[in-house]
C-alpha positions, 0 to 999 in steps of 0.5 A: 475191876468189878461187873456192873448189877445184873442177872448173869449165869452163876456157877452153877449156869443159873441165872442170878443177881450180881449187885456189882460186889456180889452174887444177891439171893435172887433168881431168875426162872430160865426162859420155858424152853420151844415146844418139840418142832416138827421137821421142817416141810413136814406135811400136816394135812391128813386125810383125817382131818379132810374126812372131819372138815368134808362129812359135813357135806353129806348131809347137805343134799337131806338137808336141802330136801327136808327144809324144802319139804318143811317150807311147803308144809308150813305154807299148808299148815297154814291155809288149814287155817279157815277164814270167819273165825272158825275152828280149824279140824283138829284131826287135819291139823295134828295130821300137817304138823306131824307130817310137817316135822317127820318125814323119811327126810328127818330121820335121814337128817338124824341118822347122818347127825347122830353117826356123824358125831361120832365119826367125828371123834373117831377121825380126830383121834386118828388124825392125831395118831397120823400127826404124832407118827410125823414129829407132830408132839402132843396134838391138839387133844382129839376129845375137843371134836366132842364140843365141835370139829370147828374147836378142833380144826381151830385148836389143831391149826393153833398147836400146829403152828406153835410146832412149826407146822404150815397148813391153814387150807383145813381151817379156811374151808372150814370156815368157809362152809360155816359161812356158805351154810349161816349164808344158806339158812337166812335165804332159807329164812327169808323165803320161809317168811315171804311165802308165810306173809303170802298165805296168810295174806293173799289178797295183798299187792292184787286188790289195787290192780283191780278195775273199781267195780260199777256203782251199779254192780253188787258185792261178790258175796261167798256161798256156804254150806253147813252141814250139821250133825245133831246127837241131841241126848249128851254132847258130841261123841268125840269118838263120831269125829274121828269116824267123820274124818275120812268123810270130811276128806272126801268131800274136800276132795270132791270139791277141789275136783269138781273145782266148787269149792273148799272145806273152812271148818268146823264147829262143836257145841253141846250135841251138835257138830257142823262143817263148814263148807264155802265156795261160789255156788252153794247149791253146786256144793252140796250137789257135789257133797250129797253122795260123800255124805249120804255115804257117812258113817254118821247121818246128818242132820240138817243142810243150811245153804247161805248166801254170806254166813250173816244169810237172815233166811238160808235154804233149810234142807233135811233128810 
């Protein structure tokens, strides 16, 4: 009696279709052999994979220090923009921007970033070689670390499982670190937004708590001191602005020490350069900063003491 139709091994042992009466010319490819298996109980944890997983933690401290300084710097940068539509001092603005991004901790992070990329590749190469020595044939290629260490750890775990190995700890720890870093970045972003908002709108939230003023009370008006430097023969020489930067900073520092006011910005026009200072008492402001400007590299030509920027009759002082 003939065997029913189906796939059977022929005389050569190859799977071949039997139609119930004879062999057909149809062959079926043999199943793929299982990949070489590591010996049962072989550990896939190497010191090199743990270095790949944990090495990013070395950059956490300099990263947090830099982000803290960056947060403070961005708040200070916002504070440089004066009120009243005036132009911020360009030199102080550039100096603040450079200090914001280029500080020693930023350079430390750059060095760690460049160095870690090379170290990840080296660690992965040593890890793959150690896995082969332990019997994990054809491990996940170490060059995947050039894409990212996470990609290498994920691919390494998948290949080890196909080779009969166990141990998901490196993958779990890597993912946990990635999640923690993401959460920390989100928290830092929220803090940055809140502090930037507070710097831009310092009076929000406090104005409603103030008692209503009496009907006879006069509104509080900022007093201003405008120090003017003129060069009528030509446009104001920008090199003179460079020479004046140190004097401007000294004047602002003197006002801060005396708690008398602050610099608010400058205006540049044809043949004229003016500095604006604001505080509660214009006479006190000029009393504090006059000695500084008397020693300035460029002599001042006029000072105006103003009750608000729209004062129709300011007090004018000339040398």
